[in-house]
N, C-alpha and C positions, 0 to 999 in steps of 0.2 A: 793753745796757739798754735795755728799751722805754721809749718817749717818749709823753706824752699818756694815759697810764693810770695809775691809783691804786688800792691795795688798798683795798676796802670794810670796814667795820668788821665784818661778818660773816667775809669772807674773812681777814682778820687774825685773828680769834678762832680760826677753822679751825687756822691755821698755828700760832698760840700753842698750841693744845690738843694740837698732835702732838708738844710737847716731851718728852713723858713717854716716848711710842715712841723716841724718836729717843734718849734718855738711857739707854733699855734697850738700844736696838740695839749702841751703840756700846763695846763693850770693848776696853780696851787688853791689852796682853800681859801684865801685871799679874792684871788680873781673868781672863783666859782660864786661866792658871797657876793661881792660887787655886782655881776652880770645878774644873780638870783634876785637880788634888790631891785633892780633895773626892770627887769620882766615882770616882778609882782607890782611895781607901780603901773606898768602897761596895761596890766591885766584889770588893776583897780581902776584905772580910767577907763577902760573899753567896758568892762561888765557894768562899773556903776554909773556911766554916762551913756546907757543905749538910750534909756526913755526919751531922753531931752535930742537924740539925734533920728532923720530919718529911718524910717522902718527900712528900707530898702533904696539902695541908689544903683543904678547901673555904672558899670565901670567905663570910665573914661575912654572913647575911641583912642586918643594917642598914649594912654597907658596900656590899651591891649596891644597897639601896634609895637609900641617900645618893647614889651615882654616878649612877643612874636619873632622879634629881631634879635634880641640879646642871646650873645654866643656864652657858652659856659665859660665861667672865668679861667683865667691860667695862674692868676696871683691872688693871694689871700686879702681879706678885708677885715677891718677891726670889727668885732662885735658891736662896739657900740653904734657903728654907722649901718651895720646890719639891722639892728633893732630901729634905728631910726627909720629905716628905708620901710619896715614893716608898719610903724604908726604912720608914714605917711601916705604909703601907696596899697598897703594891703587891708590895714584895718577898716578904713572907711567903708569898705565894700562887700560887706558880708552878705551872706543868705539872707539875713535877718532872722533868725529863729530865737535870739536871745531877747529879741525887743517884746514890750508887753501887748503890740497892736500886732504881732505876726501872727495868722491865721492858716497860714498855709499848708498842705499836706500833713502829716504826723512828724513834726520836726520840733522838741522841745528846746529850752535852754539848759545850758549844763550847770549842774551841781557845782558850788565851787570848789567845794572840797575834792570832788572829782577831779577838777582840772589839776588842783596840785597833784593828784594820785597818779594822772598819765605822766607827769616830771618825775615822779618816784619811781614808777615801773620802768619807764625810760632808764634812769638810771642804774637800776639792776639789770637791764636789759639781757633778760634771760629769754630761753627757746623754751616754751612750755608745753614741749611734746609730752615730755614725762620726766623722770629722773627724781633722784630724792633732794629737794629744794623747795623753799617756803612757796614759790608761786605756784607748783605743783599741787601741793596740799591744800592750799587757799581756792585753788578752783574748784578742787573737789567739794570742798566745803559749800562754797556757791552754789556749785550744782546741787547738792542734798537739802539745801535750804529750798530751792524753788520746787523740788521734786515731793519734797513734804507739804509745800504750800499746795501744791497740785492736787495732793491727795493719791499720789502715785505709791504702789505698793513697795516694800523692802527691797533691795536690790534694785530699784530703779536708779538711773544714772542720765548721762548726755555730756556735753562739752559746750563750751563758750566759742561761737563763732562770729562772723562778722556780722550778720544780721538775718533776717527770715529768709533771705533768699538762700544763703548757705544752709541754714536750717532747715529749708525746707528739700532742698537738692541733697543733703544727707540723709534726710528721712524718708524720701522715697527712692533713693537709691538702697537704703536698706530693706524696704518695701518689695522693691522691683526682685533683690535677690532672695528675700524668703518666697515671693510667689513664685518664682522661676524655678527654684531648690525644689519647693513641694510638687511641682510640674515635671521634676526630673531632669532640670536643663541645668549646669553649669554654667552660670552666666559669667563666670571670672575667669574662665579659660576659654569657652567657646562664643562669648560674646551675644551677639544679636544675628550672626551671620548665619546659624542652624535654623533651619524652618521650625516653626513652633507656633503655638497659639498666638492669636491678637491679644497684646497687652491693652488693658485699656485702664485709663484713672477717671476718677467721677469728681466733678465741681459745679458749682454753680456759676453763673455769668458774673458773680460779684468777687470771685475768686482774685486775690493777687496775681500780678503779671508773674511771678516768680515761678509758680505753679506751669505755665506755659514753657518757661524756660528750661525748669528743671526736667519738662518731659521731652524738649528736644536735645538737653542733652544726655538724658540717660538713653537716646534711642527710641522710645516710644513713641514720640512723635505728637505735634498738638492736633492733629485729626482724630487722635485715638484718645482726647479727653473729651468724655461724655459730658453733656452738660444736664443739671439736674435741675428741674422746674422748681420755683421759688415763689412764695405768696407775695400780698400785696406791700409788705413789708421788706422783700427782697431777702427773704429766709428760706433757705432749703426747705421743700417738701419731702419728709421721709419717705411717706407711701409711695412717692413716685421713684425716689432711688431705690426701694426695695424691688419693685416690680423691674427697674432698669438690671439691677444685678443678675434677679433669676434668669430674666429672658438672656442677656448675655452669658452666662454660664450654661443655659442650655443649648445656645449656640456654638459652644466649644472655645469660647474667648477666655481669657484670664484676667479677670480684677487685679489690680494691684494693689490700689489705695482709694479711699475716700478721702475728700480733702474739706472740712467743714471750717468753719470761723468764728471766732469768739472776739466779735467784732471788725467788720470789713471796713476797710480803709478809705471805701468810697462813700458809704453811710452811716457807718457804725452799727451794722445790723449784726446781731447775734443768732445764729443758727440755734435751733431746738437741740441742742447737744446732747442730751440723755435718750430722745427718739432714734437719732442717727447712731448713736452708740449701739443701741439695742438692735437694729439691724446689722450694723457691720459683725457684732458678736454673734449671730444667729447664721450668718453666712460666713463666718470666717475671713472677712476682710479688713485689712490694716486701715486703721483709722487715724489720720492725722489732723489735728487741730491747731488753725493759725490763729493764735493768740497773741501776734506780734504787737500789736495795738491795745486790743481789749485785755489783755492778760491782765495787766494788774488790777482794776478793779474787778474783775472777776475773780481773782485769787485773795482779794483783801475786803470787799464790801458784802455783809451779810445778804444784801439785797439780791445779789448774783448767787445765792448759795446753790440752787439747782445745777446751773452751769458750771459752777467750781465742781460741784460733787461727779459732774459728767465728764470733767477734764481728768481725772485718774483712771477713767476706763479706757482712754485714749492709747494708742500705740507708741504715739510722739506727738510733741507739743512743739511750737515755735514762740520764743518769747523774746522781744526786744526790751532790753532794760534802757537802750539808748532812745526809746519813745516814752513811753509814761512814766517810767521812774527815773527821767532827769540825768541819765547818765550820759556823758561825752561820748560819742561815736568814735569807734564801732564797739558794741557790746551787744550780741545777739545769743540766744542760748536755744539749743534744741534738747528737749528731754526725751529719754528714752525709756518705755516700761522696762522694756528686756533687753539691756544694752549689749547683750552678748551678740545678738542678731546683727548689730551695727559692726561690732567686732568680725564675725564670719563675711560681711560685704566688704571690707577696707582693709583688715589688717595686712599688712606686709613689711617684716622684719627682716632688712638685711643684715648681714652678718656684722658689720661695723655698728649698729645699734643693740644688736641681741643683749640681754643681761641674762643672769641665772634665775631671776624670780621674775616670771611673767605671768605670775597669778592674777585673777581679774581686779584683785583690789590693789593692785599695784600696777598693773597694764598701763603703757601710756597712752595720754589722750591720741596721741597720732595714729592710733590702732582704730579709733572709733569714727575716722572723718578722712579727709581728703588732705586737709593741710599736715605738713610735717614741722615746719617751723610756724610756731603759734605764740603771738604775743601775749604779754603779762595782763590780759583784759579783767581778771579775776578782782586786782586791787580797789580799782575805781568803783564797781558794783559793792565789793566790801566795804570801805569806805564811807560810801554813802549810806548805804542801809544800817551801817553803824552809827552814824552820825542823825539820821532822821529816826530811823526804828520803823518797825511797821505802824504805828499809832500815827507817826507823823506823815508818813506816806499817804495812810487813809486821810488824814485832815488835806492834805494838798489835792489829791484826786477829788475828793468830794467838792474843794472850791472849784476846781474846773467844770464840773458837773453842774455845779450850780450856776456859773456862769451862762454855759451853754443852754441851759433852762431859761435865763432871763433873756439870751437872745432868741428865743425861739417866742418866747411872749412879746417881744417888742415886734418880731417880723408878723406874729398873727396879727397885732393891733394896726398896724401901719397899712392902709388903704393901697398900696403902690407895690406892696410885697407880698409875696407867696411862699409857705412852707412847702417844700416839695419831700421832704424826707429828713428823718432825725434818728440819730441813734449814739448813744454814749456821748461823747463830747463833740460830735459832729453835727453840724447843720446845714442843708442843703437848702437854699431858697433862690428865689428868682424873680428879678424886678419886672413887673407887670403894671404899669399906669393904669388906673381906673378908666381912662379915657382913649385906652390904646385902639387905635385905628389899622394897625398894619397886619400882615399874615403871621401865621405861626412860624413860620421860615426867618421873617424879618426880627420876631422877638426874639428866637434863637441868637440870631447874629448879633443882636443888641446886648444880650447878656453876655457874649463872647467879647464883645468889645468893651464892655463895662468890668470886665476883672483887669483886663490890662491897663485900661483908666485909673482905676483903684491902685493898682501898682503901682504905676508911674509917679502918681502924684506923692507917692512916700508917705502918708500920714497913716496909712493901715495897709495891711497885706492879706489878701486871700485868694484861693485859686479856682478855677472852673473844674466841671466834671459835666458827666452825662446819667441823668436818672430818666429812667422809662422813656427813652430819647428825647428828652428835653435837655437843653443846654440850660445850665442852673450854675450859682454862686456856692462854694462852698468853704467854710469855716469850721476850724478844726481848733479848740482851745485844749493845751497841754502846758501850760505856763503859769506856775504859781504867783507870778508877779502881776498877771493881767489883773485888771480891775473893771468896776462895772463903767466908769468913765471910759475904757478902752473899748468896751463894745458899742457904747453909744458913739466914738468917734468914728467906727468902723461904719455902723447903720448913716452916720451923718454922709460919710463919702460915699455911701452905695448909692443913697438917693441924690446927692448934688451930680454925679457926675451921670445917673440913670435920667435924670429929668433932661441934663443936657445932650445926651445922645439920643433921645428918643423925641425931641423936640418936633421933629417932621411927621411924626407918626401919631401926634396926640390931636383929637378933635379940638377946635377953637371952641372958648370959653362962650 
């Protein structure tokens, strides 16, 4: 007890005024259980009722304005009122990716057990930078599982990250450090200020946008991404890559990394990974494979064995369990063939975090990437994998692939539809009436407007993209709850709205 010191009147008032916060904080087991049951009821109603609601609804303008004007609350609100507000104002306006007729981007529905895993991980609330606790060892286990699936050698590792963007940044940051170290440049202390060779990355036009972001953030610059030629299926041409690498080296430039894809997000193209790997190995250039979307089928299905074997030769791989493993966002993964190279690029251990044992097998995850505070991402992956098993995942992924093939079959047989590109579970198609009289530019505009019309109607959701300079419709199937009848609804919506929008450009009967 402090002596010779008394609370002033104002200080006593401050302590007394905090009682409301203390009361709101101190939940006993009964209150936790009561609200937990209420949340479970909301989850059951939301996830169990998605199919009967519109796929997507725009947030009403009055609600958007109310949120924009709302000030941070000064006093607390009862949990029941907060949950009621969620069910009334927030839950009715999702992105839509839990719905069986959502075919946009690569956004899967969440595995229900993994949703609960998020709550359990949040209850433990660790920072998984490192340390002797369950979350740390569970992440090591999950990383090892995927490294073994990918056929990487003993000693390979990695870490869980927010998604493919951070995985790519981590991998290319490591590749940059390695390339510059070989050139005698200490990029960690000198940065890119000193003169040196031109740093180059190599990717096709189909590479994910995170490659350009990483190039910009790493100081390489988007102008220094060399575009590799592709074939008619949008796959990298390894022979062109080899010529480019050799010519650039002869010119004195410094190749940092080649980025290949095991399933592009635009068309689902899988690059010839084994041949690309051979080029990179011969010329000693870092190979990063973006398997964020296509990783699960490549890792699990025998028909992708050649690509899977090539994965094991990569220096780094990006995989997103929150895409085709149906784990809630965020759950990304970067695998590293030689994780110590990432440690050389990123490790910074201040005195207040240093421990006596910093061996490689107990090193903190924060030494291998940029994040210091890291959430407990492993639990939801661990629970989902345990519940479904690898065989269960194979069944679910095959289901998605079968429906994608059904969609393509229907497109091929429809006189007003044209199949433009297809890969994995992505189908790119174009609405083109048999009696079309407009220009190619007007047909592009029609297809762009058709995307918005289908989305706004709310019965199905797909997105648009560009393939070979044509505006197309793009449908991606990564939902085990989708059925053949949902594909039929999508096609009905495309044809119905397409016929309406194309009316002025169709020849009279």
